C-alpha positions in Angstrom: 86.0 77.2 109.9 88.5 78.3 111.6 88.7 81.8 111.5 84.4 82.3 112.2 85.4 80.3 115.0 88.7 82.5 116.5 86.3 85.4 115.8 83.8 84.1 117.5 85.7 83.0 120.7 87.2 87.0 120.1 84.1 88.5 120.1 82.8 86.1 123.0 86.1 87.3 125.6 85.4 90.8 124.2 81.6 90.8 125.6 81.8 89.0 128.5 85.3 90.5 129.8 83.3 94.1 129.0 86.9 94.8 127.0 87.7 97.0 124.2 89.5 95.0 121.4 93.4 96.3 122.1 94.4 96.5 118.8 91.2 99.2 117.4 91.9 102.4 115.1 90.2 104.7 117.2 90.0 107.3 115.1 88.4 104.6 112.5 86.1 103.4 115.0 85.2 106.8 116.1 83.8 107.5 112.5 82.2 104.3 111.9 80.2 104.6 114.9 79.2 107.7 113.5 78.2 107.0 110.6 76.2 104.5 112.0 74.4 106.8 114.0 73.8 109.0 111.0 71.6 106.3 109.3 69.7 105.7 112.3 68.6 108.9 112.3 70.7 111.1 114.9 70.7 114.7 113.7 73.9 115.8 111.7 76.0 118.0 114.3 77.5 121.1 111.4 80.5 123.0 112.4 81.4 120.8 115.4 84.9 118.5 115.6 83.0 115.6 117.3 85.5 112.3 118.2 85.6 111.1 114.2 86.5 114.0 113.5 90.9 112.5 114.4 89.9 110.0 111.0 90.3 113.5 108.9 93.9 114.5 110.1 96.3 112.2 108.3 98.9 111.9 110.7 96.4 110.2 113.4 95.6 108.1 110.6 98.9 107.0 109.8 99.9 106.4 113.3 96.9 104.1 114.0 98.3 102.2 110.2 101.3 102.3 111.8 100.5 100.2 115.1 98.6 98.1 113.8 101.5 96.9 111.7 103.5 96.4 114.7 101.0 94.4 116.2 100.7 92.0 113.2 104.4 92.2 113.4 104.0 90.7 116.4 101.5 88.4 115.9 103.5 86.7 113.5 106.9 86.4 115.3 105.0 85.0 117.4 103.5 82.3 115.8 106.3 81.5 113.3 107.4 78.8 114.9 104.3 76.7 114.7 103.5 74.0 113.1 101.0 72.9 111.5 99.3 69.4 112.6 98.9 66.9 110.5 95.2 64.8 110.2 94.5 63.4 113.9 94.6 59.1 113.0 92.2 57.4 114.7 93.0 54.8 117.3 90.8 52.5 116.4 88.7 52.3 119.4 85.9 54.3 117.4 85.8 51.3 115.0 84.9 48.8 117.6 81.8 46.7 117.0 79.2 46.3 119.9 76.8 43.6 120.1 
């Protein structure tokens, strides 16, 4: 449930602020969008290098993967000192009986 909420918050912020995801792998994203276009019936453009071509280059894929690993390391460093909260103990006011 917590993961679903976090994803919903991220998506909401991206949509309301009209921003791109900061850690997107642009070549992979372009490839996925082109795959969707082709499935939707968009004509193939044989012999032309579109935005999705960069995904075919191993150097580009490795660079994007390295940036994602850096982002994960930065996130881990930022959150490593956080502690989990235990269950909250009710104060007793919720158990009060009313006439």
